[in-house]
C-alpha positions in Angstrom: 14.7 -7.0 -12.7 16.2 -4.4 -10.5 12.8 -2.9 -9.7 11.4 -6.4 -8.8 14.4 -7.0 -6.5 13.8 -3.6 -4.9 10.2 -4.4 -4.5 11.0 -7.7 -2.7 13.3 -5.8 -0.4 10.4 -3.3 0.3 8.3 -6.4 1.2 10.9 -7.4 3.8 10.9 -3.9 5.2 7.2 -4.2 5.8 7.4 -7.5 7.7 10.6 -7.1 9.7 9.6 -3.9 11.5 6.3 -5.6 12.5 8.2 -8.4 14.1 10.7 -6.0 15.8 7.8 -4.0 17.3 6.0 -7.1 18.5 9.2 -8.2 20.3 9.7 -4.7 21.6 6.2 -4.4 23.1 6.4 -8.0 24.5 9.7 -7.3 26.2 8.5 -4.1 27.7 5.1 -5.6 28.8 3.1 -3.1 26.7 0.4 -5.7 25.9 -2.1 -3.2 24.6 0.2 -1.9 21.8 1.3 -5.5 21.3 -2.2 -6.6 20.5 -2.9 -3.7 18.2 0.4 -4.3 16.3 -0.6 -8.0 15.8 -4.1 -6.9 14.7 -2.6 -4.7 12.0 -1.0 -7.8 10.4 -4.2 -9.6 10.1 -5.7 -7.7 7.1 -2.6 -8.5 5.1 -3.9 -12.1 4.7 -6.4 -10.7 2.2 -3.6 -10.2 -0.3 -2.3 -13.7 0.5 -5.7 -15.3 -0.1 -6.1 -13.4 -3.4 -2.6 -14.6 -4.4 -3.7 -18.2 -3.8 -6.9 -17.7 -5.8 -4.9 -16.3 -8.7 -2.5 -19.2 -8.6 -5.5 -21.5 -8.9 -7.0 -19.4 -11.7 -3.7 -19.6 -13.7 -4.0 -23.4 -13.6 -1.4 -23.8 -10.8 -3.2 -25.6 -7.9 -1.2 -24.5 -4.7 0.7 -27.2 -3.0 1.1 -27.6 0.7 4.4 -25.8 0.9 3.0 -22.9 -1.2 0.0 -22.7 1.1 2.5 -22.7 4.0 4.3 -19.7 2.5 1.1 -17.8 2.2 0.2 -18.6 5.7 3.5 -17.1 6.8 2.7 -14.1 4.6 5.6 -15.0 2.3 3.5 -15.8 -0.8 4.3 -12.5 -2.5 8.0 -13.2 -2.1 7.4 -16.5 -4.0 5.8 -14.4 -6.8 8.8 -12.0 -6.9 11.1 -15.0 -7.2 9.0 -16.4 -10.1 9.1 -13.1 -11.9 12.9 -12.8 -11.5 13.5 -16.3 -12.6 11.2 -15.9 -15.6 12.9 -12.7 -16.6 16.3 -14.2 -16.4 15.3 -17.1 -18.6 13.6 -15.1 -21.3 16.1 -12.2 -21.4 13.5 -10.0 -23.0 12.4 -12.7 -25.5 9.1 -14.0 -26.6 7.8 -14.5 -23.1 8.2 -10.8 -22.2 4.4 -10.4 -22.2 4.1 -13.2 -19.6 6.7 -11.6 -17.4 4.8 -8.3 -17.6 1.6 -10.0 -16.6 3.2 -11.8 -13.7 4.9 -8.6 -12.6 1.6 -6.8 -12.8 -0.1 -9.4 -10.6 2.6 -9.0 -7.9 2.5 -5.2 -8.1 -1.2 -5.2 -7.5 -1.0 -7.7 -4.7 1.9 -5.9 -3.0 -0.1 -2.6 -3.2 -3.1 -4.3 -1.6 -1.0 -5.7 1.1 0.7 -2.4 1.8 -2.7 -0.6 2.0 -4.3 -3.2 4.2 -1.3 -4.0 6.5 1.6 -1.6 6.2 -0.6 1.6 6.3 -2.4 0.7 9.6 1.0 -0.4 11.1 2.4 3.0 10.0 -0.5 4.9 11.6 -0.2 3.0 14.9 3.6 3.3 15.2 3.5 7.0 14.3 0.9 7.6 17.0 3.0 5.8 19.5 6.0 7.9 18.7 4.1 11.2 18.7 1.7 10.7 21.7 3.0 7.8 23.8 6.7 7.2 23.5 8.5 10.1 21.8 11.9 8.7 22.5 10.9 5.2 21.3 13.6 4.0 18.8 12.0 0.8 17.7 8.5 2.3 16.9 10.2 5.2 15.2 12.3 3.1 12.9 9.4 0.8 12.3 7.2 3.8 11.2 10.0 5.0 8.9 10.5 1.7 7.2 6.7 1.2 6.9 6.5 4.6 5.2 9.3 3.6 2.8 7.6 0.3 2.0 4.2 1.8 1.4 5.7 4.5 -0.9 7.6 2.0 -2.9 4.5 -0.2 -3.4 2.7 2.9 -4.8 5.7 3.7 -7.1 5.9 0.1 -8.3 2.2 0.2 -9.2 2.6 3.5 -11.0 5.6 2.1 -12.9 3.6 -0.9 -14.0 0.7 1.2 -15.3 3.2 3.1 -17.3 4.6 -0.1 -18.8 1.1 -0.9 -20.0 0.8 2.2 -22.1 1.6 1.8 -25.9 5.0 3.2 -26.8 6.0 3.5 -23.1 9.4 4.6 -22.0 11.2 2.9 -19.1 11.4 5.4 -16.3 15.0 6.3 -15.4 16.3 5.8 -11.9 16.2 9.5 -11.2 12.5 9.6 -12.1 11.7 6.6 -9.8 13.6 8.3 -7.0 11.7 11.5 -7.4 8.4 9.5 -7.4 9.5 7.7 -4.3 10.4 11.0 -2.5 7.1 12.5 -3.6 5.1 9.6 -2.3 6.9 9.6 1.0 6.4 13.3 1.4 2.7 13.0 0.6 2.1 10.1 2.8 4.3 11.4 5.6 2.5 14.7 5.9 -1.0 13.1 5.7 -0.1 10.5 8.4 1.5 13.2 10.6 -1.6 15.5 10.3 -4.0 12.7 11.2 -1.8 11.6 14.2 -1.5 15.1 15.6 -5.2 15.6 15.1 -5.9 12.3 17.0 -3.6 13.4 19.8 -5.4 16.7 20.2 -9.0 15.7 19.5 -9.0 12.0 20.2 -11.8 10.1 18.4 -12.9 13.2 16.4 -10.2 12.1 13.9 -12.6 9.4 12.8 -15.3 12.0 12.0 -12.8 14.0 9.8 -11.5 10.9 8.1 -15.1 9.7 7.6 -16.2 12.9 5.9 -13.2 12.7 3.6 -13.9 9.1 2.8 -17.6 9.9 1.9 -16.6 12.7 -0.4 -14.0 10.6 -2.2 -16.3 7.6 -2.5 -19.1 9.8 -4.0 -16.6 11.4 -6.3 -15.5 7.9 -7.6 -19.1 6.9 -8.1 -19.6 10.1 -10.1 -16.7 9.2 -12.4 -18.5 5.9 -13.3 -15.4 3.8 -13.0 -15.9 0.5 -14.9 -13.1 -1.6 -13.6 -15.5 -3.8 -11.7 -18.6 -4.8 -13.5 -20.9 -6.4 -10.9 -22.9 -3.7 -9.0 -22.2 -5.0 -5.5 -18.4 -5.3 -6.1 -18.4 -2.0 -7.9 -19.8 -0.2 -4.8 -17.3 -2.1 -2.5 -14.4 -1.1 -4.8 -15.4 2.6 -4.7 -15.7 2.5 -0.9 -12.3 0.9 -0.6 -10.5 3.3 -3.0 -12.3 6.2 -1.2 -10.7 5.1 2.0 -7.3 4.9 0.3 -7.8 8.5 -0.9 -7.7 9.7 2.7 -4.0 9.3 2.4 -2.9 9.3 -1.2 -4.1 9.3 -4.8 -4.1 6.1 -6.8 -5.1 6.3 -10.5 -7.7 3.6 -11.2 -8.8 4.8 -14.6 -7.0 4.8 -18.0 -6.2 8.0 -19.7 -4.8 11.3 -18.5 -5.3 11.9 -14.8 -4.1 15.5 -14.2 -7.6 16.9 -13.7 -8.5 14.1 -11.2 -5.2 14.7 -9.4 -5.9 18.4 -9.2 -9.4 17.8 -7.7 -7.9 15.3 -5.2 -5.2 17.8 -4.0 -7.7 20.6 -3.8 -10.0 18.6 -1.5 -7.0 17.3 0.5 -5.5 20.7 0.9 -8.8 22.2 2.1 -9.2 19.3 4.5 -5.7 19.9 6.0 -6.5 23.6 6.4 -9.8 22.9 8.2 -8.1 20.4 10.5 -5.4 23.0 11.3 -8.0 25.7 11.9 -9.8 23.4 14.4 
C-alpha cells in the first residue's frame, strides 16, 4: 500500500512539472519551448488509451466520467485508487491475487507513461537548462522531478516483477531506496551525456542514439523474446524496447538477468567513451 501511494505521488510529480513549465514558457513568451513541452505530453495518451482498453477487457465498460479522467491523463490515478481501496478491503485475504494483478497493470501502464511522456520531457528540460537557460529555476526543478518520477516508475516495475517470483521476499525500504538512487544515477548520467553531446554536435546526437538503438534492437531479436506472439507486434516490441535501452535496462524476460545486464552495461560504457572521445 505504501508503494502504491508513493507511485501515485510520483505520477503527480510527472504531471505538475509539465504544467509549471508550460506556464513558465507562456509567461516568458518562449513559444518554441512551450510548443515542444506540450508535444512531450501527447505520447502519454498511449498509456491512457491502453488503460481504457484494459478496463473494457476486464468487463468494466468505461463510463463518461472515467473517459474524462483518462482524457485529463488522470486514468492511472483512478487505477491507483482502486488498488489501494481493494488492498484495504482484503487486508491480505483471499483477493490478494487480484490486488497483485491490478497492481501489475498499473505498474506497467505507469512505466509506459513514464517512458513515452516523462522521459522526453526530462530530455527537453535538461537541454534547456544546459544549453539555453542555465539559471532557469523552473526547467531545472521540472527536470529533477521528472528524473525522480521516471526512476520510481522503473523501481515500481522491478518490484512488481520480484513479487511474481515464487517464494519472493518483500523488498525492505533500504533496498528500494538503493534501487531508486541507482536508477536516478544511471538515467541522470545518460541524459546528461546525450544533452552535452547535443549541445556540442547538434543533430549528430540522433546518429549516435540511432546506432545504439539498432544494436539494442538486434540484440533483443537475437534473444528471441517471446512476450509478444504476433510477428508484427513482436518486431514493434523489440524496436520500442531497443529505444528504451538507449537510457536504461529493463528486464523483459523471465529468469536470471545478470548476463544480459553485463552486456548492456558493456555496450553503454563503450558508447559513452566513444561520445566523450569525439
